[in-house]
Backbone atoms as SQL, in Angstrom:
CREATE TABLE atoms (id INTEGER PRIMARY KEY, chain TEXT, resi INTEGER, resn TEXT, atom TEXT, x REAL, y REAL, z REAL);
INSERT INTO atoms VALUES
  (1, 'A', 1, 'MET', 'N', 1.082, -60.389, -101.379),
  (2, 'A', 1, 'MET', 'CA', 1.195, -60.953, -102.572),
  (3, 'A', 1, 'MET', 'C', 0.758, -62.569, -102.555),
  (4, 'A', 2, 'ASP', 'N', -0.013, -63.041, -103.345),
  (5, 'A', 2, 'ASP', 'CA', -0.257, -64.452, -103.120),
  (6, 'A', 2, 'ASP', 'C', 0.969, -65.512, -103.619),
  (7, 'A', 3, 'LYS', 'N', 0.791, -66.704, -103.039),
  (8, 'A', 3, 'LYS', 'CA', 1.943, -67.611, -103.321),
  (9, 'A', 3, 'LYS', 'C', 1.916, -67.907, -104.777),
  (10, 'A', 4, 'SER', 'N', 0.958, -68.068, -105.606),
  (11, 'A', 4, 'SER', 'CA', 1.341, -68.280, -107.029),
  (12, 'A', 4, 'SER', 'C', 1.975, -67.355, -107.704),
  (13, 'A', 5, 'LYS', 'N', 1.786, -66.073, -107.424),
  (14, 'A', 5, 'LYS', 'CA', 2.248, -64.902, -107.957),
  (15, 'A', 5, 'LYS', 'C', 3.897, -64.881, -107.650),
  (16, 'A', 6, 'LYS', 'N', 4.165, -65.292, -106.330),
  (17, 'A', 6, 'LYS', 'CA', 5.556, -65.243, -105.712),
  (18, 'A', 6, 'LYS', 'C', 6.366, -66.424, -106.630),
  (19, 'A', 7, 'ILE', 'N', 5.765, -67.496, -106.721),
  (20, 'A', 7, 'ILE', 'CA', 6.351, -68.567, -107.272),
  (21, 'A', 7, 'ILE', 'C', 6.672, -68.221, -108.819),
  (22, 'A', 8, 'LYS', 'N', 5.682, -67.783, -109.485),
  (23, 'A', 8, 'LYS', 'CA', 5.816, -67.128, -110.709),
  (24, 'A', 8, 'LYS', 'C', 7.089, -66.075, -110.797),
  (25, 'A', 9, 'MET', 'N', 7.197, -65.324, -109.871),
  (26, 'A', 9, 'MET', 'CA', 8.320, -64.242, -109.890),
  (27, 'A', 9, 'MET', 'C', 9.601, -64.917, -109.680),
  (28, 'A', 10, 'THR', 'N', 9.812, -66.051, -108.808),
  (29, 'A', 10, 'THR', 'CA', 10.989, -66.628, -108.687),
  (30, 'A', 10, 'THR', 'C', 11.376, -67.350, -109.866),
  (31, 'A', 11, 'GLN', 'N', 10.461, -67.831, -110.659),
  (32, 'A', 11, 'GLN', 'CA', 10.885, -68.690, -112.003),
  (33, 'A', 11, 'GLN', 'C', 11.194, -67.863, -113.232),
  (34, 'A', 12, 'GLN', 'N', 11.010, -66.382, -112.881),
  (35, 'A', 12, 'GLN', 'CA', 11.494, -65.756, -114.046),
  (36, 'A', 12, 'GLN', 'C', 12.985, -65.405, -114.084),
  (37, 'A', 13, 'SER', 'N', 13.527, -65.370, -115.237),
  (38, 'A', 13, 'SER', 'CA', 15.018, -65.070, -115.280),
  (39, 'A', 13, 'SER', 'C', 15.325, -63.580, -114.864),
  (40, 'A', 14, 'PRO', 'N', 16.440, -63.440, -114.099),
  (41, 'A', 14, 'PRO', 'CA', 16.626, -62.132, -113.675),
  (42, 'A', 14, 'PRO', 'C', 17.666, -61.237, -114.746),
  (43, 'A', 15, 'ILE', 'N', 17.683, -61.786, -115.772),
  (44, 'A', 15, 'ILE', 'CA', 18.410, -61.252, -116.923),
  (45, 'A', 15, 'ILE', 'C', 17.583, -60.447, -117.887),
  (46, 'A', 16, 'LEU', 'N', 17.947, -59.243, -118.050),
  (47, 'A', 16, 'LEU', 'CA', 17.239, -58.395, -118.837),
  (48, 'A', 16, 'LEU', 'C', 17.372, -58.728, -120.371),
  (49, 'A', 17, 'GLU', 'N', 16.195, -58.954, -121.185),
  (50, 'A', 17, 'GLU', 'CA', 16.383, -59.302, -122.537),
  (51, 'A', 17, 'GLU', 'C', 15.932, -58.405, -123.352),
  (52, 'A', 18, 'THR', 'N', 16.404, -58.096, -124.436),
  (53, 'A', 18, 'THR', 'CA', 16.076, -56.918, -125.497),
  (54, 'A', 18, 'THR', 'C', 14.690, -57.339, -126.031),
  (55, 'A', 19, 'GLN', 'N', 14.013, -56.055, -126.183),
  (56, 'A', 19, 'GLN', 'CA', 12.795, -56.371, -126.729),
  (57, 'A', 19, 'GLN', 'C', 12.622, -55.615, -128.196),
  (58, 'A', 20, 'ASN', 'N', 11.765, -56.028, -129.222),
  (59, 'A', 20, 'ASN', 'CA', 11.682, -55.563, -130.312),
  (60, 'A', 20, 'ASN', 'C', 10.758, -54.296, -130.094),
  (61, 'A', 21, 'LEU', 'N', 10.968, -53.107, -130.215),
  (62, 'A', 21, 'LEU', 'CA', 10.160, -52.011, -130.048),
  (63, 'A', 21, 'LEU', 'C', 8.896, -52.088, -130.938),
  (64, 'A', 22, 'GLU', 'N', 8.990, -52.579, -132.137),
  (65, 'A', 22, 'GLU', 'CA', 7.846, -52.621, -133.012),
  (66, 'A', 22, 'GLU', 'C', 6.720, -53.390, -132.209),
  (67, 'A', 23, 'GLU', 'N', 7.261, -54.531, -131.682),
  (68, 'A', 23, 'GLU', 'CA', 6.220, -55.607, -131.187),
  (69, 'A', 23, 'GLU', 'C', 5.626, -54.855, -129.833),
  (70, 'A', 24, 'VAL', 'N', 6.521, -54.222, -129.205),
  (71, 'A', 24, 'VAL', 'CA', 6.019, -53.388, -127.795),
  (72, 'A', 24, 'VAL', 'C', 5.018, -52.493, -128.278),
  (73, 'A', 25, 'GLY', 'N', 5.093, -51.895, -129.400),
  (74, 'A', 25, 'GLY', 'CA', 4.338, -50.548, -129.676),
  (75, 'A', 25, 'GLY', 'C', 3.064, -51.307, -130.308),
  (76, 'A', 26, 'LYS', 'N', 3.131, -52.330, -130.897),
  (77, 'A', 26, 'LYS', 'CA', 1.828, -52.966, -131.322),
  (78, 'A', 26, 'LYS', 'C', 0.904, -53.338, -130.314),
  (79, 'A', 27, 'LYS', 'N', 1.351, -53.657, -129.166),
  (80, 'A', 27, 'LYS', 'CA', 0.594, -54.076, -127.930),
  (81, 'A', 27, 'LYS', 'C', -0.517, -52.901, -127.475),
  (82, 'A', 28, 'SER', 'N', 0.108, -51.712, -127.760),
  (83, 'A', 28, 'SER', 'CA', -0.699, -50.559, -127.166),
  (84, 'A', 28, 'SER', 'C', -0.901, -49.597, -128.227),
  (85, 'A', 29, 'GLY', 'N', -0.192, -49.787, -129.576),
  (86, 'A', 29, 'GLY', 'CA', -0.687, -48.700, -130.441),
  (87, 'A', 29, 'GLY', 'C', 0.462, -47.651, -130.496),
  (88, 'A', 30, 'ASN', 'N', 1.240, -47.629, -129.454),
  (89, 'A', 30, 'ASN', 'CA', 2.242, -46.372, -129.364),
  (90, 'A', 30, 'ASN', 'C', 3.381, -46.991, -128.282),
  (91, 'A', 31, 'VAL', 'N', 4.605, -46.628, -128.854),
  (92, 'A', 31, 'VAL', 'CA', 5.788, -47.272, -127.987),
  (93, 'A', 31, 'VAL', 'C', 5.704, -46.461, -126.754),
  (94, 'A', 32, 'TYR', 'N', 5.630, -45.138, -126.677),
  (95, 'A', 32, 'TYR', 'CA', 5.633, -44.491, -125.390),
  (96, 'A', 32, 'TYR', 'C', 4.572, -44.741, -124.565),
  (97, 'A', 33, 'GLU', 'N', 3.337, -44.904, -125.104),
  (98, 'A', 33, 'GLU', 'CA', 2.192, -45.442, -124.162),
  (99, 'A', 33, 'GLU', 'C', 2.481, -46.924, -123.496),
  (100, 'A', 34, 'ALA', 'N', 3.118, -47.689, -124.228),
  (101, 'A', 34, 'ALA', 'CA', 3.649, -49.157, -123.677),
  (102, 'A', 34, 'ALA', 'C', 4.613, -49.024, -122.818),
  (103, 'A', 35, 'LEU', 'N', 5.631, -47.924, -122.833),
  (104, 'A', 35, 'LEU', 'CA', 6.504, -47.852, -121.839),
  (105, 'A', 35, 'LEU', 'C', 5.997, -47.357, -120.549),
  (106, 'A', 36, 'HIS', 'N', 5.039, -46.259, -120.916),
  (107, 'A', 36, 'HIS', 'CA', 4.362, -45.761, -119.624),
  (108, 'A', 36, 'HIS', 'C', 3.769, -46.732, -118.781),
  (109, 'A', 37, 'ILE', 'N', 2.935, -47.730, -119.716),
  (110, 'A', 37, 'ILE', 'CA', 2.136, -48.728, -118.931),
  (111, 'A', 37, 'ILE', 'C', 3.167, -49.723, -118.228),
  (112, 'A', 38, 'ILE', 'N', 4.201, -49.845, -118.763),
  (113, 'A', 38, 'ILE', 'CA', 5.331, -50.894, -118.041),
  (114, 'A', 38, 'ILE', 'C', 5.950, -50.294, -116.940),
  (115, 'A', 39, 'ALA', 'N', 6.137, -48.852, -117.089),
  (116, 'A', 39, 'ALA', 'CA', 6.712, -48.178, -115.904),
  (117, 'A', 39, 'ALA', 'C', 5.802, -48.190, -114.715),
  (118, 'A', 40, 'LYS', 'N', 4.361, -47.986, -115.192),
  (119, 'A', 40, 'LYS', 'CA', 3.469, -47.860, -113.833),
  (120, 'A', 40, 'LYS', 'C', 3.347, -49.146, -113.320),
  (121, 'A', 41, 'ARG', 'N', 3.354, -50.244, -114.057),
  (122, 'A', 41, 'ARG', 'CA', 3.071, -51.735, -113.451),
  (123, 'A', 41, 'ARG', 'C', 4.554, -51.958, -112.719),
  (124, 'A', 42, 'ALA', 'N', 5.609, -51.622, -113.155),
  (125, 'A', 42, 'ALA', 'CA', 6.819, -51.840, -112.219),
  (126, 'A', 42, 'ALA', 'C', 6.906, -51.132, -110.984),
  (127, 'A', 43, 'ASN', 'N', 6.392, -49.918, -111.090),
  (128, 'A', 43, 'ASN', 'CA', 6.122, -49.205, -109.685),
  (129, 'A', 43, 'ASN', 'C', 5.149, -49.950, -108.933),
  (130, 'A', 44, 'GLN', 'N', 4.140, -50.393, -109.451),
  (131, 'A', 44, 'GLN', 'CA', 3.104, -51.235, -108.585),
  (132, 'A', 44, 'GLN', 'C', 3.803, -52.528, -107.813),
  (133, 'A', 45, 'ILE', 'N', 4.565, -53.224, -108.748),
  (134, 'A', 45, 'ILE', 'CA', 5.315, -54.469, -108.260),
  (135, 'A', 45, 'ILE', 'C', 6.214, -54.105, -107.308),
  (136, 'A', 46, 'SER', 'N', 7.056, -53.078, -107.496),
  (137, 'A', 46, 'SER', 'CA', 8.146, -52.689, -106.589),
  (138, 'A', 46, 'SER', 'C', 7.394, -52.331, -105.175),
  (139, 'A', 47, 'ARG', 'N', 6.256, -51.546, -105.203),
  (140, 'A', 47, 'ARG', 'CA', 5.707, -51.143, -103.924),
  (141, 'A', 47, 'ARG', 'C', 5.094, -52.638, -103.362),
  (142, 'A', 48, 'GLU', 'N', 4.693, -53.347, -103.854),
  (143, 'A', 48, 'GLU', 'CA', 4.114, -54.572, -103.377),
  (144, 'A', 48, 'GLU', 'C', 5.236, -55.359, -102.775),
  (145, 'A', 49, 'ILE', 'N', 6.434, -55.615, -103.428),
  (146, 'A', 49, 'ILE', 'CA', 7.412, -56.216, -102.855),
  (147, 'A', 49, 'ILE', 'C', 8.104, -55.690, -101.605),
  (148, 'A', 50, 'LYS', 'N', 8.093, -54.286, -101.652),
  (149, 'A', 50, 'LYS', 'CA', 8.629, -53.484, -100.577),
  (150, 'A', 50, 'LYS', 'C', 7.822, -53.597, -99.242),
  (151, 'A', 51, 'GLU', 'N', 6.484, -53.469, -99.526),
  (152, 'A', 51, 'GLU', 'CA', 5.654, -53.513, -98.503),
  (153, 'A', 51, 'GLU', 'C', 5.680, -55.028, -97.755),
  (154, 'A', 52, 'GLU', 'N', 5.685, -56.049, -98.650),
  (155, 'A', 52, 'GLU', 'CA', 5.864, -57.554, -98.164),
  (156, 'A', 52, 'GLU', 'C', 7.084, -57.624, -97.327),
  (157, 'A', 53, 'LEU', 'N', 8.168, -57.213, -97.943),
  (158, 'A', 53, 'LEU', 'CA', 9.446, -57.095, -97.152),
  (159, 'A', 53, 'LEU', 'C', 9.555, -56.685, -95.963),
  (160, 'A', 54, 'HIS', 'N', 9.026, -55.415, -95.942),
  (161, 'A', 54, 'HIS', 'CA', 8.967, -54.702, -94.668),
  (162, 'A', 54, 'HIS', 'C', 8.026, -55.391, -93.687),
  (163, 'A', 55, 'ALA', 'N', 6.953, -55.860, -94.101),
  (164, 'A', 55, 'ALA', 'CA', 6.025, -56.756, -93.269),
  (165, 'A', 55, 'ALA', 'C', 6.744, -57.965, -92.545),
  (166, 'A', 56, 'LYS', 'N', 7.421, -58.445, -93.280),
  (167, 'A', 56, 'LYS', 'CA', 8.278, -59.640, -92.943),
  (168, 'A', 56, 'LYS', 'C', 9.318, -59.317, -91.953),
  (169, 'A', 57, 'LEU', 'N', 10.048, -58.176, -92.043),
  (170, 'A', 57, 'LEU', 'CA', 11.291, -57.962, -91.407),
  (171, 'A', 57, 'LEU', 'C', 10.943, -57.204, -90.176),
  (172, 'A', 58, 'GLU', 'N', 9.586, -56.626, -90.233),
  (173, 'A', 58, 'GLU', 'CA', 9.070, -55.875, -88.839),
  (174, 'A', 58, 'GLU', 'C', 9.128, -56.907, -87.722),
  (175, 'A', 59, 'ASP', 'N', 8.841, -58.255, -87.939),
  (176, 'A', 59, 'ASP', 'CA', 8.904, -59.234, -86.860),
  (177, 'A', 59, 'ASP', 'C', 10.185, -59.368, -86.186),
  (178, 'A', 60, 'PHE', 'N', 11.477, -58.914, -86.861),
  (179, 'A', 60, 'PHE', 'CA', 12.753, -59.039, -86.491),
  (180, 'A', 60, 'PHE', 'C', 13.212, -57.730, -85.826),
  (181, 'A', 61, 'ALA', 'N', 12.266, -56.556, -85.806),
  (182, 'A', 61, 'ALA', 'CA', 12.822, -55.407, -85.547),
  (183, 'A', 61, 'ALA', 'C', 12.946, -55.234, -83.944),
  (184, 'A', 62, 'THR', 'N', 13.934, -54.781, -83.545),
  (185, 'A', 62, 'THR', 'CA', 14.211, -54.437, -82.144),
  (186, 'A', 62, 'THR', 'C', 14.268, -52.829, -81.912),
  (187, 'A', 63, 'HIS', 'N', 13.463, -52.538, -81.004),
  (188, 'A', 63, 'HIS', 'CA', 13.283, -51.231, -80.743),
  (189, 'A', 63, 'HIS', 'C', 14.052, -50.601, -79.358),
  (190, 'A', 64, 'THR', 'N', 15.337, -50.927, -79.628),
  (191, 'A', 64, 'THR', 'CA', 16.149, -50.440, -78.730),
  (192, 'A', 64, 'THR', 'C', 17.166, -49.555, -79.161),
  (193, 'A', 65, 'ASP', 'N', 17.665, -48.477, -78.184),
  (194, 'A', 65, 'ASP', 'CA', 18.616, -47.796, -78.860),
  (195, 'A', 65, 'ASP', 'C', 20.089, -48.038, -78.690),
  (196, 'A', 66, 'SER', 'N', 20.326, -49.375, -78.142),
  (197, 'A', 66, 'SER', 'CA', 21.766, -49.583, -77.867),
  (198, 'A', 66, 'SER', 'C', 22.349, -50.088, -79.274),
  (199, 'A', 67, 'LEU', 'N', 23.508, -49.726, -79.481),
  (200, 'A', 67, 'LEU', 'CA', 24.178, -50.185, -80.527),
  (201, 'A', 67, 'LEU', 'C', 24.960, -51.234, -80.228),
  (202, 'A', 68, 'GLU', 'N', 25.205, -51.815, -79.228),
  (203, 'A', 68, 'GLU', 'CA', 25.834, -52.670, -78.754),
  (204, 'A', 68, 'GLU', 'C', 25.139, -54.150, -79.161),
  (205, 'A', 69, 'GLU', 'N', 23.745, -54.116, -79.260),
  (206, 'A', 69, 'GLU', 'CA', 22.800, -55.033, -79.319),
  (207, 'A', 69, 'GLU', 'C', 22.644, -55.591, -80.864),
  (208, 'A', 70, 'VAL', 'N', 23.844, -55.732, -81.511),
  (209, 'A', 70, 'VAL', 'CA', 23.472, -55.942, -83.077),
  (210, 'A', 70, 'VAL', 'C', 23.981, -57.606, -82.946),
  (211, 'A', 71, 'HIS', 'N', 23.013, -58.271, -83.406),
  (212, 'A', 71, 'HIS', 'CA', 23.151, -59.734, -83.574),
  (213, 'A', 71, 'HIS', 'C', 22.623, -60.207, -84.860),
  (214, 'A', 72, 'GLU', 'N', 22.977, -61.148, -85.133),
  (215, 'A', 72, 'GLU', 'CA', 22.505, -62.021, -86.576),
  (216, 'A', 72, 'GLU', 'C', 21.620, -62.795, -86.511),
  (217, 'A', 73, 'ASN', 'N', 20.508, -62.707, -87.348),
  (218, 'A', 73, 'ASN', 'CA', 19.394, -63.706, -87.354),
  (219, 'A', 73, 'ASN', 'C', 19.344, -64.368, -88.525),
  (220, 'A', 74, 'ARG', 'N', 19.474, -65.664, -88.497),
  (221, 'A', 74, 'ARG', 'CA', 19.669, -66.472, -89.763),
  (222, 'A', 74, 'ARG', 'C', 18.354, -66.425, -90.664),
  (223, 'A', 75, 'GLU', 'N', 17.151, -66.265, -90.056),
  (224, 'A', 75, 'GLU', 'CA', 16.001, -66.393, -90.808),
  (225, 'A', 75, 'GLU', 'C', 15.780, -65.075, -91.650),
  (226, 'A', 76, 'GLN', 'N', 16.282, -63.870, -90.784),
  (227, 'A', 76, 'GLN', 'CA', 16.135, -62.607, -91.372),
  (228, 'A', 76, 'GLN', 'C', 16.984, -62.572, -92.615),
  (229, 'A', 77, 'ILE', 'N', 18.177, -62.967, -92.585),
  (230, 'A', 77, 'ILE', 'CA', 19.059, -63.092, -93.580),
  (231, 'A', 77, 'ILE', 'C', 18.443, -63.882, -94.748),
  (232, 'A', 78, 'GLU', 'N', 17.899, -64.933, -94.713),
  (233, 'A', 78, 'GLU', 'CA', 17.431, -65.888, -95.718),
  (234, 'A', 78, 'GLU', 'C', 16.295, -65.092, -96.441),
  (235, 'A', 79, 'ILE', 'N', 15.466, -64.460, -95.559),
  (236, 'A', 79, 'ILE', 'CA', 14.393, -63.495, -96.097),
  (237, 'A', 79, 'ILE', 'C', 14.969, -62.581, -96.870),
  (238, 'A', 80, 'SER', 'N', 16.018, -61.847, -96.680),
  (239, 'A', 80, 'SER', 'CA', 16.438, -60.782, -97.466),
  (240, 'A', 80, 'SER', 'C', 17.201, -61.284, -98.583),
  (241, 'A', 81, 'LYS', 'N', 17.858, -62.478, -98.551),
  (242, 'A', 81, 'LYS', 'CA', 18.447, -62.981, -99.708),
  (243, 'A', 81, 'LYS', 'C', 17.587, -63.457, -100.714),
  (244, 'A', 82, 'PHE', 'N', 16.316, -63.916, -100.210),
  (245, 'A', 82, 'PHE', 'CA', 15.176, -64.260, -101.077),
  (246, 'A', 82, 'PHE', 'C', 14.777, -62.989, -102.063),
  (247, 'A', 83, 'TYR', 'N', 14.483, -61.932, -101.322),
  (248, 'A', 83, 'TYR', 'CA', 14.075, -60.770, -102.097),
  (249, 'A', 83, 'TYR', 'C', 15.366, -60.153, -102.851),
  (250, 'A', 84, 'GLU', 'N', 16.400, -60.351, -102.610),
  (251, 'A', 84, 'GLU', 'CA', 17.647, -59.961, -103.532),
  (252, 'A', 84, 'GLU', 'C', 17.658, -60.543, -104.760),
  (253, 'A', 85, 'LYS', 'N', 17.280, -61.794, -104.645),
  (254, 'A', 85, 'LYS', 'CA', 17.300, -62.625, -105.971),
  (255, 'A', 85, 'LYS', 'C', 16.258, -62.608, -106.689),
  (256, 'A', 86, 'LEU', 'N', 15.204, -61.795, -106.400),
  (257, 'A', 86, 'LEU', 'CA', 13.931, -61.758, -107.368),
  (258, 'A', 86, 'LEU', 'C', 14.327, -60.737, -108.543),
  (259, 'A', 87, 'PRO', 'N', 13.778, -61.039, -109.615),
  (260, 'A', 87, 'PRO', 'CA', 14.060, -60.178, -110.787),
  (261, 'A', 87, 'PRO', 'C', 13.561, -58.651, -110.526),
  (262, 'A', 88, 'HIS', 'N', 14.223, -57.808, -111.249),
  (263, 'A', 88, 'HIS', 'CA', 13.903, -56.435, -111.079),
  (264, 'A', 88, 'HIS', 'C', 12.419, -56.220, -111.609),
  (265, 'A', 89, 'PRO', 'N', 11.633, -55.439, -110.786),
  (266, 'A', 89, 'PRO', 'CA', 10.142, -55.198, -111.272),
  (267, 'A', 89, 'PRO', 'C', 10.034, -54.690, -112.633),
  (268, 'A', 90, 'THR', 'N', 11.036, -54.049, -113.252),
  (269, 'A', 90, 'THR', 'CA', 10.704, -53.726, -114.653),
  (270, 'A', 90, 'THR', 'C', 10.827, -54.889, -115.386),
  (271, 'A', 91, 'ILE', 'N', 11.627, -55.881, -115.333),
  (272, 'A', 91, 'ILE', 'CA', 11.712, -57.248, -115.811),
  (273, 'A', 91, 'ILE', 'C', 10.390, -57.863, -115.952),
  (274, 'A', 92, 'LEU', 'N', 9.791, -57.909, -114.461),
  (275, 'A', 92, 'LEU', 'CA', 8.358, -58.554, -114.434),
  (276, 'A', 92, 'LEU', 'C', 7.338, -57.926, -115.132),
  (277, 'A', 93, 'ALA', 'N', 7.334, -56.630, -115.065),
  (278, 'A', 93, 'ALA', 'CA', 6.279, -55.612, -115.730),
  (279, 'A', 93, 'ALA', 'C', 6.364, -55.817, -117.176),
  (280, 'A', 94, 'THR', 'N', 7.519, -55.808, -117.782),
  (281, 'A', 94, 'THR', 'CA', 7.797, -55.931, -119.271),
  (282, 'A', 94, 'THR', 'C', 7.048, -57.417, -119.431),
  (283, 'A', 95, 'LYS', 'N', 7.564, -58.453, -118.995),
  (284, 'A', 95, 'LYS', 'CA', 7.025, -59.887, -119.220),
  (285, 'A', 95, 'LYS', 'C', 5.643, -59.817, -119.229),
  (286, 'A', 96, 'GLU', 'N', 4.996, -59.216, -118.086),
  (287, 'A', 96, 'GLU', 'CA', 3.456, -59.181, -118.022),
  (288, 'A', 96, 'GLU', 'C', 2.854, -58.613, -119.317),
  (289, 'A', 97, 'PHE', 'N', 3.446, -57.346, -119.610),
  (290, 'A', 97, 'PHE', 'CA', 2.876, -56.657, -120.818),
  (291, 'A', 97, 'PHE', 'C', 2.921, -57.398, -122.057),
  (292, 'A', 98, 'MET', 'N', 4.153, -58.006, -122.267),
  (293, 'A', 98, 'MET', 'CA', 4.247, -58.759, -123.535),
  (294, 'A', 98, 'MET', 'C', 3.457, -60.016, -123.430),
  (295, 'A', 99, 'ASN', 'N', 3.050, -60.443, -122.317),
  (296, 'A', 99, 'ASN', 'CA', 2.180, -61.731, -122.407),
  (297, 'A', 99, 'ASN', 'C', 0.551, -61.344, -122.035),
  (298, 'A', 100, 'ASN', 'N', 0.390, -59.906, -122.429),
  (299, 'A', 100, 'ASN', 'CA', -1.022, -59.470, -122.299),
  (300, 'A', 100, 'ASN', 'C', -1.690, -59.756, -120.872),
  (301, 'A', 101, 'GLU', 'N', -0.734, -59.543, -119.802),
  (302, 'A', 101, 'GLU', 'CA', -1.368, -59.847, -118.373),
  (303, 'A', 101, 'GLU', 'C', -1.461, -58.593, -117.737),
  (304, 'A', 102, 'VAL', 'N', -1.430, -57.403, -118.438),
  (305, 'A', 102, 'VAL', 'CA', -1.734, -55.903, -117.741),
  (306, 'A', 102, 'VAL', 'C', -2.972, -55.352, -118.655),
  (307, 'A', 103, 'ASN', 'N', -3.596, -54.945, -117.709),
  (308, 'A', 103, 'ASN', 'CA', -4.898, -54.120, -118.330),
  (309, 'A', 103, 'ASN', 'C', -4.568, -52.508, -118.006),
  (310, 'A', 104, 'ALA', 'N', -4.914, -51.769, -119.105),
  (311, 'A', 104, 'ALA', 'CA', -4.410, -50.297, -118.846),
  (312, 'A', 104, 'ALA', 'C', -5.794, -49.682, -118.833),
  (313, 'A', 105, 'ARG', 'N', -6.126, -48.743, -117.791),
  (314, 'A', 105, 'ARG', 'CA', -7.304, -48.022, -117.950),
  (315, 'A', 105, 'ARG', 'C', -6.941, -46.649, -118.003),
  (316, 'A', 106, 'TYR', 'N', -7.835, -45.712, -118.770),
  (317, 'A', 106, 'TYR', 'CA', -7.709, -44.479, -119.006),
  (318, 'A', 106, 'TYR', 'C', -8.977, -43.556, -118.371),
  (319, 'A', 107, 'PRO', 'N', -8.749, -43.062, -117.134),
  (320, 'A', 107, 'PRO', 'CA', -9.939, -42.541, -116.586),
  (321, 'A', 107, 'PRO', 'C', -10.526, -41.395, -117.320),
  (322, 'A', 108, 'GLU', 'N', -9.580, -40.566, -117.833),
  (323, 'A', 108, 'GLU', 'CA', -10.076, -39.315, -118.697),
  (324, 'A', 108, 'GLU', 'C', -10.904, -39.907, -119.908),
  (325, 'A', 109, 'VAL', 'N', -10.788, -40.823, -120.428),
  (326, 'A', 109, 'VAL', 'CA', -11.500, -41.455, -121.761),
  (327, 'A', 109, 'VAL', 'C', -12.694, -42.203, -121.070),
  (328, 'A', 110, 'GLU', 'N', -12.722, -42.781, -120.145),
  (329, 'A', 110, 'GLU', 'CA', -14.054, -43.080, -119.395),
  (330, 'A', 110, 'GLU', 'C', -14.895, -42.253, -119.076),
  (331, 'A', 111, 'GLU', 'N', -14.366, -41.065, -118.528),
  (332, 'A', 111, 'GLU', 'CA', -15.474, -40.011, -118.147),
  (333, 'A', 111, 'GLU', 'C', -16.234, -39.396, -119.182),
  (334, 'A', 112, 'ASN', 'N', -15.411, -39.331, -120.361),
  (335, 'A', 112, 'ASN', 'CA', -16.214, -38.539, -121.351),
  (336, 'A', 112, 'ASN', 'C', -17.013, -39.427, -122.306);
């Protein structure tokens, strides 16, 4: 995930705001289609965040079988706290959809 996208994500409010369903439906022509697009985008965002977090935390992974070697790494804690404070992917996807930042493609229609 690029730096500008990450900055944009941290500036979003983590509080869920109610949306007018009529406005959501106007964006795609159908409320259910709009919700489907938002859900797909939320899954994409969630996957990106998860992959990035796992890549960063992989540096701290120890591959020992000993349970006695549990130690606290300050940098690892800070990284985890940063990702915990990010808004939920659904909030981010809804904001993107309402700002016309999401492109939806329909492969079945494109083939015909």
